[in-house]
DRENDO-1510 file (C-alpha; in Angstrom, 1 decimal, always signed):
<recs>
REC; n; res; u; v; w
REC; 1; MET; +0.0; +0.0; +0.0 .
REC; 2; ASN; +1.3; +3.5; -0.9 .
REC; 3; PRO; +2.1; +5.7; +2.1 .
REC; 4; ARG; -0.2; +8.8; +2.6 .
REC; 5; PRO; +1.3; +12.0; +1.2 .
REC; 6; GLU; +2.7; +14.4; +3.8 .
REC; 7; ASN; +0.2; +17.0; +2.9 .
REC; 8; ALA; -2.8; +14.6; +2.9 .
REC; 9; PRO; -5.8; +15.7; +5.1 .
REC; 10; PRO; -5.7; +14.1; +8.5 .
REC; 11; LEU; -7.8; +10.9; +9.1 .
REC; 12; LEU; -10.7; +11.2; +11.4 .
REC; 13; ARG; -10.6; +8.3; +14.0 .
REC; 14; ARG; -13.8; +7.4; +15.8 .
REC; 15; ALA; -15.3; +4.4; +17.6 .
REC; 16; PRO; -16.9; +2.1; +15.0 .
REC; 17; GLU; -20.1; +1.9; +17.1 .
REC; 18; ALA; -20.5; +5.6; +17.1 .
REC; 19; LEU; -20.0; +5.8; +13.3 .
REC; 20; GLN; -22.5; +3.0; +12.8 .
REC; 21; ASP; -25.1; +4.9; +14.9 .
REC; 22; PHE; -24.5; +8.1; +12.9 .
REC; 23; ALA; -24.8; +6.3; +9.6 .
REC; 24; THR; -28.0; +4.6; +10.8 .
REC; 25; ARG; -29.5; +8.0; +11.7 .
REC; 26; LEU; -28.5; +9.3; +8.2 .
REC; 27; PHE; -30.3; +6.6; +6.4 .
REC; 28; ALA; -33.3; +6.8; +8.6 .
REC; 29; ALA; -33.5; +10.6; +8.1 .
REC; 30; ALA; -33.4; +9.9; +4.3 .
REC; 31; GLY; -36.5; +7.8; +4.6 .
REC; 32; MET; -35.1; +4.2; +5.0 .
REC; 33; ALA; -36.9; +1.8; +7.3 .
REC; 34; PRO; -35.2; +1.2; +10.7 .
REC; 35; ASP; -34.1; -2.4; +10.0 .
REC; 36; LYS; -32.6; -1.5; +6.7 .
REC; 37; SER; -30.9; +1.6; +8.0 .
REC; 38; ALA; -29.3; -0.5; +10.8 .
REC; 39; SER; -28.2; -3.2; +8.4 .
REC; 40; MET; -26.7; -0.8; +5.9 .
REC; 41; ALA; -24.8; +1.1; +8.5 .
REC; 42; ARG; -23.5; -2.0; +10.3 .
REC; 43; LEU; -22.2; -3.5; +7.0 .
REC; 44; LEU; -20.7; -0.3; +5.7 .
REC; 45; VAL; -18.8; +0.2; +8.9 .
REC; 46; LEU; -17.7; -3.4; +8.9 .
REC; 47; THR; -16.4; -2.9; +5.4 .
REC; 48; ASP; -14.3; +0.0; +6.5 .
REC; 49; MET; -13.1; -1.9; +9.5 .
REC; 50; MET; -11.9; -4.7; +7.1 .
REC; 51; GLY; -9.9; -2.1; +5.2 .
REC; 52; ARG; -12.1; -1.9; +2.1 .
REC; 53; HIS; -12.6; +1.8; +2.2 .
REC; 54; THR; -13.9; +2.3; -1.3 .
REC; 55; HIS; -17.0; +0.2; -0.4 .
REC; 56; GLY; -17.5; +1.4; +3.2 .
REC; 57; LEU; -19.0; +4.7; +4.4 .
REC; 58; ALA; -17.6; +6.3; +1.2 .
REC; 59; GLN; -20.7; +4.7; -0.5 .
REC; 60; CYS; -23.1; +6.7; +1.7 .
REC; 61; ASP; -23.0; +9.7; -0.6 .
REC; 62; ALA; -24.1; +7.6; -3.7 .
REC; 63; TYR; -26.7; +5.6; -1.8 .
REC; 64; LEU; -28.3; +8.8; -0.3 .
REC; 65; ARG; -28.4; +10.4; -3.7 .
REC; 66; GLU; -30.2; +7.2; -5.0 .
REC; 67; ILE; -32.7; +7.5; -2.2 .
REC; 68; ALA; -33.3; +11.2; -2.8 .
REC; 69; GLN; -33.9; +10.5; -6.5 .
REC; 70; GLY; -36.3; +7.7; -5.8 .
REC; 71; ARG; -34.1; +4.9; -7.3 .
REC; 72; MET; -33.7; +2.9; -4.1 .
REC; 73; THR; -36.7; +1.3; -2.4 .
REC; 74; CYS; -36.5; +2.0; +1.4 .
REC; 75; ASP; -39.1; -0.2; +2.9 .
REC; 76; GLY; -40.9; -3.5; +2.3 .
REC; 77; GLU; -39.8; -7.1; +1.7 .
REC; 78; PRO; -38.5; -8.9; -1.4 .
REC; 79; GLU; -41.0; -10.8; -3.5 .
REC; 80; VAL; -40.6; -14.6; -3.5 .
REC; 81; VAL; -40.5; -15.6; -7.2 .
REC; 82; ARG; -39.8; -19.3; -6.6 .
REC; 83; ASP; -39.1; -21.5; -3.6 .
REC; 84; THR; -38.3; -25.2; -3.7 .
REC; 85; GLY; -36.7; -25.4; -0.2 .
REC; 86; ALA; -33.1; -25.8; -1.4 .
REC; 87; THR; -33.4; -23.1; -4.0 .
REC; 88; LEU; -35.0; -19.7; -3.7 .
REC; 89; VAL; -35.4; -16.7; -6.1 .
REC; 90; TRP; -36.2; -13.3; -4.9 .
REC; 91; ASP; -37.1; -10.1; -6.6 .
REC; 92; GLY; -35.5; -7.4; -4.5 .
REC; 93; GLY; -37.5; -4.5; -5.9 .
REC; 94; TYR; -34.3; -2.4; -5.8 .
REC; 95; ARG; -34.2; -2.5; -2.1 .
REC; 96; PRO; -30.8; -1.9; -0.4 .
REC; 97; GLY; -28.4; -4.6; -1.6 .
REC; 98; LEU; -26.5; -5.0; +1.6 .
REC; 99; TRP; -29.7; -5.5; +3.5 .
REC; 100; LEU; -31.1; -7.9; +0.9 .
REC; 101; VAL; -28.1; -10.1; +0.9 .
REC; 102; GLU; -27.8; -10.1; +4.6 .
REC; 103; GLN; -31.5; -11.2; +4.7 .
REC; 104; ALA; -30.8; -13.9; +2.1 .
REC; 105; ILE; -27.9; -15.3; +4.2 .
REC; 106; GLU; -30.2; -15.4; +7.2 .
REC; 107; ARG; -32.9; -17.2; +5.3 .
REC; 108; ALA; -30.5; -19.7; +3.7 .
REC; 109; ALA; -28.6; -20.3; +7.0 .
REC; 110; GLY; -32.0; -21.2; +8.5 .
REC; 111; ARG; -32.5; -24.0; +5.9 .
REC; 112; VAL; -29.0; -25.3; +5.3 .
REC; 113; ALA; -28.9; -27.7; +8.3 .
REC; 114; ALA; -31.9; -29.5; +6.7 .
REC; 115; GLU; -31.0; -29.1; +3.1 .
REC; 116; GLY; -27.2; -29.4; +3.2 .
REC; 117; VAL; -26.8; -26.9; +0.3 .
REC; 118; VAL; -29.1; -23.8; -0.2 .
REC; 119; THR; -28.8; -21.7; -3.3 .
REC; 120; MET; -30.4; -18.3; -3.9 .
REC; 121; ALA; -30.7; -15.9; -6.8 .
REC; 122; ILE; -31.8; -12.3; -6.3 .
REC; 123; ARG; -32.9; -10.0; -9.2 .
REC; 124; HIS; -33.6; -6.3; -9.0 .
REC; 125; SER; -31.3; -5.7; -6.0 .
REC; 126; HIS; -29.7; -2.3; -5.5 .
REC; 127; HIS; -25.9; -2.1; -5.3 .
REC; 128; VAL; -24.5; -4.8; -3.1 .
REC; 129; GLY; -21.2; -3.4; -1.8 .
REC; 130; CYS; -18.3; -5.4; -0.3 .
REC; 131; LEU; -19.0; -9.1; -0.8 .
REC; 132; ALA; -16.3; -10.2; +1.8 .
REC; 133; ALA; -18.2; -8.3; +4.5 .
REC; 134; LEU; -21.3; -10.2; +3.7 .
REC; 135; ALA; -19.6; -13.5; +3.3 .
REC; 136; LYS; -18.2; -13.2; +6.8 .
REC; 137; GLY; -21.8; -13.5; +8.1 .
REC; 138; ALA; -21.8; -17.0; +6.7 .
REC; 139; THR; -18.3; -18.1; +7.8 .
REC; 140; ASP; -19.1; -16.9; +11.3 .
REC; 141; ARG; -21.8; -19.6; +11.3 .
REC; 142; GLY; -19.3; -22.3; +10.2 .
REC; 143; LEU; -20.6; -22.4; +6.6 .
REC; 144; TYR; -18.9; -22.4; +3.2 .
REC; 145; VAL; -20.3; -19.5; +1.1 .
REC; 146; MET; -20.1; -18.5; -2.5 .
REC; 147; LEU; -21.5; -15.0; -3.4 .
REC; 148; ALA; -21.5; -13.3; -6.7 .
REC; 149; SER; -22.9; -10.0; -8.1 .
REC; 150; SER; -23.2; -8.4; -11.5 .
REC; 151; GLY; -24.7; -5.2; -12.8 .
REC; 152; PRO; -27.0; -6.0; -15.7 .
REC; 153; HIS; -27.1; -2.3; -16.6 .
REC; 154; SER; -23.3; -1.8; -16.6 .
REC; 155; ARG; -20.9; -1.9; -19.6 .
REC; 156; ILE; -17.4; -1.5; -18.1 .
REC; 157; VAL; -15.3; -4.6; -19.1 .
REC; 158; ALA; -14.8; -5.8; -22.7 .
REC; 159; PRO; -14.9; -9.5; -23.5 .
REC; 160; PHE; -11.6; -11.1; -24.3 .
REC; 161; GLY; -10.6; -10.2; -27.9 .
REC; 162; GLY; -13.0; -7.3; -28.0 .
REC; 163; LYS; -12.6; -3.6; -27.2 .
REC; 164; ALA; -16.2; -2.4; -26.5 .
REC; 165; PRO; -17.2; -2.6; -22.8 .
REC; 166; LEU; -19.9; -5.3; -22.2 .
REC; 167; PHE; -19.7; -6.7; -18.7 .
REC; 168; SER; -19.7; -5.2; -15.2 .
REC; 169; PRO; -16.5; -6.2; -13.2 .
REC; 170; ASN; -18.6; -9.1; -11.9 .
REC; 171; PRO; -17.2; -9.6; -8.4 .
REC; 172; PHE; -17.4; -12.9; -6.6 .
REC; 173; ALA; -16.4; -14.1; -3.1 .
REC; 174; ILE; -15.9; -17.4; -1.4 .
REC; 175; GLY; -15.5; -17.9; +2.3 .
REC; 176; PHE; -14.9; -20.8; +4.6 .
REC; 177; PRO; -14.0; -21.3; +8.3 .
REC; 178; THR; -10.6; -22.5; +9.6 .
REC; 179; ALA; -9.7; -23.0; +13.2 .
REC; 180; GLN; -8.4; -19.4; +13.2 .
REC; 181; ALA; -9.5; -16.6; +10.9 .
REC; 182; PRO; -11.9; -17.4; +8.1 .
REC; 183; VAL; -10.6; -17.5; +4.5 .
REC; 184; LEU; -12.4; -14.7; +2.6 .
REC; 185; VAL; -11.6; -14.4; -1.1 .
REC; 186; ASP; -13.2; -11.3; -2.7 .
REC; 187; ILE; -12.1; -10.7; -6.3 .
REC; 188; SER; -13.6; -9.7; -9.6 .
REC; 189; ALA; -13.3; -10.8; -13.2 .
REC; 190; SER; -11.5; -7.5; -14.0 .
REC; 191; LEU; -8.0; -6.5; -12.9 .
REC; 192; THR; -9.2; -3.5; -11.0 .
REC; 193; THR; -12.5; -1.9; -9.9 .
REC; 194; VAL; -14.7; +1.0; -10.9 .
REC; 195; SER; -14.2; +2.6; -7.5 .
REC; 196; MET; -10.4; +2.3; -7.7 .
REC; 197; THR; -10.4; +3.8; -11.2 .
REC; 198; ARG; -12.5; +6.8; -10.0 .
REC; 199; GLU; -10.2; +7.2; -7.0 .
REC; 200; LYS; -7.1; +7.2; -9.2 .
REC; 201; ALA; -8.6; +9.6; -11.7 .
REC; 202; ALA; -9.7; +12.1; -8.9 .
REC; 203; ALA; -6.2; +12.0; -7.4 .
REC; 204; GLY; -4.6; +12.5; -10.8 .
REC; 205; GLU; -2.7; +9.2; -10.5 .
REC; 206; LEU; -1.8; +6.5; -13.0 .
REC; 207; PHE; -2.1; +2.8; -12.2 .
REC; 208; GLU; +1.1; +1.0; -11.5 .
REC; 209; HIS; +0.4; -1.4; -14.3 .
REC; 210; PRO; -1.7; -1.3; -17.5 .
REC; 211; TRP; -4.9; -2.5; -16.1 .
REC; 212; LEU; -7.2; -0.7; -18.5 .
REC; 213; MET; -7.7; -0.5; -22.2 .
REC; 214; ASP; -8.6; +2.6; -24.2 .
REC; 215; SER; -11.4; +2.8; -26.7 .
REC; 216; GLU; -9.0; +1.5; -29.5 .
REC; 217; GLY; -8.1; -1.6; -27.4 .
REC; 218; ARG; -4.6; -0.3; -26.3 .
REC; 219; PRO; -3.5; -1.3; -22.8 .
REC; 220; THR; -3.1; +1.8; -20.6 .
REC; 221; ARG; -2.3; +2.9; -17.0 .
REC; 222; ASP; -4.5; +6.0; -17.4 .
REC; 223; PRO; -7.8; +5.8; -15.4 .
REC; 224; THR; -9.3; +8.8; -17.3 .
REC; 225; VAL; -10.0; +6.5; -20.3 .
REC; 226; MET; -13.1; +5.5; -18.4 .
REC; 227; GLU; -14.4; +9.1; -18.2 .
REC; 228; ASN; -15.0; +9.8; -21.9 .
REC; 229; PRO; -18.6; +8.8; -22.8 .
REC; 230; GLN; -17.9; +9.2; -26.5 .
REC; 231; ALA; -14.8; +7.0; -26.6 .
REC; 232; ARG; -14.9; +5.1; -23.3 .
REC; 233; GLY; -12.3; +2.6; -22.4 .
REC; 234; SER; -12.6; -0.7; -20.5 .
REC; 235; LEU; -11.2; -2.4; -17.5 .
REC; 236; LEU; -9.0; -5.3; -18.5 .
REC; 237; LEU; -10.0; -8.8; -17.6 .
REC; 238; LEU; -8.0; -10.8; -15.1 .
REC; 239; GLY; -5.0; -12.1; -17.0 .
REC; 240; GLY; -4.7; -8.9; -19.1 .
REC; 241; CYS; -3.9; -9.0; -22.8 .
REC; 242; GLU; -2.0; -12.3; -22.4 .
REC; 243; ALA; -4.3; -14.5; -20.4 .
REC; 244; GLY; -7.5; -12.5; -20.3 .
REC; 245; HIS; -9.5; -15.6; -21.4 .
REC; 246; LYS; -9.4; -16.6; -17.7 .
REC; 247; GLY; -11.1; -13.5; -16.6 .
REC; 248; PHE; -13.5; -13.8; -19.5 .
REC; 249; GLY; -14.5; -17.3; -18.2 .
REC; 250; LEU; -15.1; -15.9; -14.7 .
REC; 251; ALA; -17.1; -13.0; -16.0 .
REC; 252; LEU; -19.3; -15.5; -18.0 .
REC; 253; MET; -19.7; -17.7; -14.9 .
REC; 254; VAL; -20.9; -14.8; -12.8 .
REC; 255; GLU; -23.3; -13.5; -15.4 .
REC; 256; ALA; -24.9; -17.0; -15.7 .
REC; 257; LEU; -25.2; -17.5; -12.0 .
REC; 258; THR; -26.6; -14.1; -11.2 .
REC; 259; GLN; -28.6; -13.1; -14.2 .
REC; 260; GLY; -29.3; -16.5; -15.7 .
REC; 261; LEU; -30.6; -18.1; -12.5 .
REC; 262; GLY; -32.4; -15.0; -11.5 .
REC; 263; GLY; -34.1; -14.7; -14.8 .
REC; 264; PHE; -33.3; -11.0; -15.3 .
REC; 265; GLY; -30.3; -9.5; -17.0 .
REC; 266; ARG; -28.7; -7.8; -20.0 .
REC; 267; ARG; -31.4; -9.2; -22.3 .
REC; 268; ASP; -33.9; -7.0; -20.4 .
REC; 269; ALA; -31.9; -3.8; -21.0 .
REC; 270; PRO; -32.3; -2.3; -17.5 .
REC; 271; SER; -31.4; +1.4; -17.3 .
REC; 272; ARG; -30.9; +1.9; -13.5 .
REC; 273; TRP; -28.1; +1.1; -11.1 .
REC; 274; GLY; -28.8; -2.3; -9.6 .
REC; 275; ALA; -27.4; -5.8; -9.1 .
REC; 276; ALA; -28.2; -9.4; -9.8 .
REC; 277; VAL; -26.9; -11.7; -7.0 .
REC; 278; PHE; -26.1; -15.4; -6.6 .
REC; 279; LEU; -25.7; -16.9; -3.1 .
REC; 280; GLN; -24.9; -20.5; -2.1 .
REC; 281; LEU; -24.3; -21.8; +1.4 .
REC; 282; ILE; -22.9; -25.3; +2.1 .
REC; 283; ASP; -23.0; -26.9; +5.5 .
REC; 284; PRO; -19.9; -29.0; +6.0 .
REC; 285; ALA; -21.9; -31.1; +8.6 .
REC; 286; ALA; -23.9; -32.5; +5.7 .
REC; 287; PHE; -20.8; -33.9; +4.1 .
REC; 288; ALA; -17.8; -35.4; +6.1 .
REC; 289; GLY; -18.7; -33.3; +9.1 .
REC; 290; SER; -17.8; -29.8; +10.4 .
REC; 291; GLU; -14.8; -31.1; +12.5 .
REC; 292; ALA; -13.3; -32.9; +9.5 .
REC; 293; PHE; -13.8; -29.8; +7.3 .
REC; 294; VAL; -12.1; -27.4; +9.7 .
REC; 295; ALA; -9.3; -30.0; +10.3 .
REC; 296; GLN; -8.6; -30.0; +6.6 .
REC; 297; THR; -8.9; -26.2; +6.1 .
REC; 298; GLU; -6.7; -25.4; +9.1 .
REC; 299; PHE; -4.0; -27.8; +7.9 .
REC; 300; LEU; -4.1; -26.2; +4.5 .
REC; 301; ALA; -3.9; -22.7; +6.1 .
REC; 302; GLU; -0.9; -23.7; +8.2 .
REC; 303; GLN; +0.8; -25.2; +5.2 .
REC; 304; CYS; +0.4; -21.9; +3.3 .
REC; 305; ARG; +1.7; -19.8; +6.2 .
REC; 306; ALA; +4.7; -22.1; +6.6 .
REC; 307; ASN; +5.6; -21.8; +2.9 .
REC; 308; PRO; +9.0; -20.1; +2.5 .
REC; 309; PRO; +8.3; -16.4; +1.6 .
REC; 310; LEU; +9.7; -14.6; -1.3 .
REC; 311; ASP; +10.4; -11.7; +1.1 .
REC; 312; PRO; +11.1; -12.8; +4.8 .
REC; 313; ALA; +9.5; -9.5; +5.9 .
REC; 314; HIS; +6.2; -10.5; +4.3 .
REC; 315; PRO; +5.3; -14.1; +5.1 .
REC; 316; VAL; +2.4; -15.8; +3.2 .
REC; 317; ARG; -0.9; -14.8; +4.6 .
REC; 318; LEU; -4.3; -16.1; +3.6 .
REC; 319; PRO; -7.1; -13.9; +2.2 .
REC; 320; GLY; -9.2; -12.6; +5.1 .
REC; 321; GLU; -6.4; -12.6; +7.7 .
REC; 322; GLN; -5.5; -9.0; +7.2 .
REC; 323; ALA; -9.2; -8.0; +7.3 .
REC; 324; CYS; -9.6; -9.8; +10.7 .
REC; 325; ARG; -6.5; -7.9; +12.0 .
REC; 326; ASN; -7.9; -4.6; +10.7 .
REC; 327; ILE; -11.2; -5.3; +12.5 .
REC; 328; ALA; -9.4; -5.9; +15.7 .
REC; 329; ALA; -7.3; -2.7; +15.3 .
REC; 330; ALA; -10.4; -0.6; +14.5 .
REC; 331; ARG; -12.1; -1.9; +17.7 .
REC; 332; ARG; -9.0; -1.2; +19.7 .
REC; 333; GLU; -7.9; +2.2; +18.2 .
REC; 334; GLY; -11.0; +3.5; +16.5 .
REC; 335; LEU; -11.9; +3.5; +12.8 .
REC; 336; ALA; -10.0; +5.9; +10.5 .
REC; 337; LEU; -12.3; +7.9; +8.2 .
REC; 338; PRO; -10.8; +9.7; +5.3 .
REC; 339; ALA; -11.4; +13.5; +5.3 .
REC; 340; GLY; -13.2; +13.3; +1.9 .
REC; 341; THR; -15.7; +10.8; +3.3 .
REC; 342; ALA; -16.2; +12.7; +6.5 .
REC; 343; ALA; -16.9; +15.9; +4.5 .
REC; 344; ALA; -19.5; +14.1; +2.3 .
REC; 345; LEU; -21.2; +12.6; +5.4 .
REC; 346; ALA; -21.2; +16.1; +7.1 .
REC; 347; ALA; -22.9; +17.6; +4.0 .
REC; 348; TRP; -25.6; +15.0; +4.1 .
REC; 349; ALA; -26.1; +15.4; +7.8 .
REC; 350; GLU; -26.7; +19.1; +7.3 .
REC; 351; ARG; -29.1; +18.5; +4.5 .
REC; 352; LEU; -31.1; +15.9; +6.4 .
REC; 353; GLY; -30.9; +17.6; +9.8 .
REC; 354; VAL; -28.9; +14.9; +11.5 .
REC; 355; ASP; -26.5; +15.8; +14.4 .
REC; 356; ALA; -22.9; +15.5; +13.0 .
REC; 357; THR; -21.0; +16.2; +16.2 .
REC; 358; ILE; -19.1; +12.9; +15.8 .
REC; 359; LEU; -17.5; +14.3; +12.6 .
REC; 360; HIS; -16.0; +17.3; +14.4 .
</recs>
């Protein structure tokens, strides 16, 4: 991670619980139902605690604008489209994505002991946010989870061999428990994300590697190629120009699982910001048993940690370990909030009449 510039604005450090309460009040003042406000605030703060700041409280500005413009449904329940017991399809009605997926995990977790494997698809969800933060809700229950999301309206990533954007970055996550920290893998079919591209462009920075492609199909480090609507570039797929067929395959997998199983996607030409979601929970107890599962996953984790490192100062660590350390540090020392995020939250607090003392 790059060090903060010497002239960078100071970070605001506050107790996570206090920031969660503040964010809950912001969403409630904007018209969101209490259960959804609390869920959104809790998961956004958890995302920041894990160190995924582009998808934490920084998203509040975009979400509150969506609410103000009537593009996020703030109350009610998802419609059950199909329910077979082990499979379930919801229509989310563009309700908050974090809340919807948290509810889906709750519902699936309540069935998985009887079914062994429970699979869900959600169409018409609003933006979902950090998949790893959601996946942790399943691994904390001792379950294996696979979670994927796509934006049927988004055209950001070109298919391998093409130069016109077609896919969304199509993130997916898997998670499973070990005897220590859960393994939480959260990646996308593209080399970078929309949020990181916007962050780089706003800061006037180039990417360290050519992770994008301009409108003519030339690899580039310049994030501003995504800003030109007349000649828009594309995020490169995992594998880049040499092995991008691998990212292409992952993108196709996510589209099929999210949009195909949910029965709503690009074919329907949606025009609003939203998500299609796939969720699967597996109960190890339904197979060789939970103890056997954790014995195997912990052995594998220890073998990874014991592997001779390329750099002795940076031993091998599993995905999810740093997030757990970050959570512990945030609880101990307070959660650091970037000045830009704090300023956006303060502006919304003034607009909505919410006490923002915590930000001063």
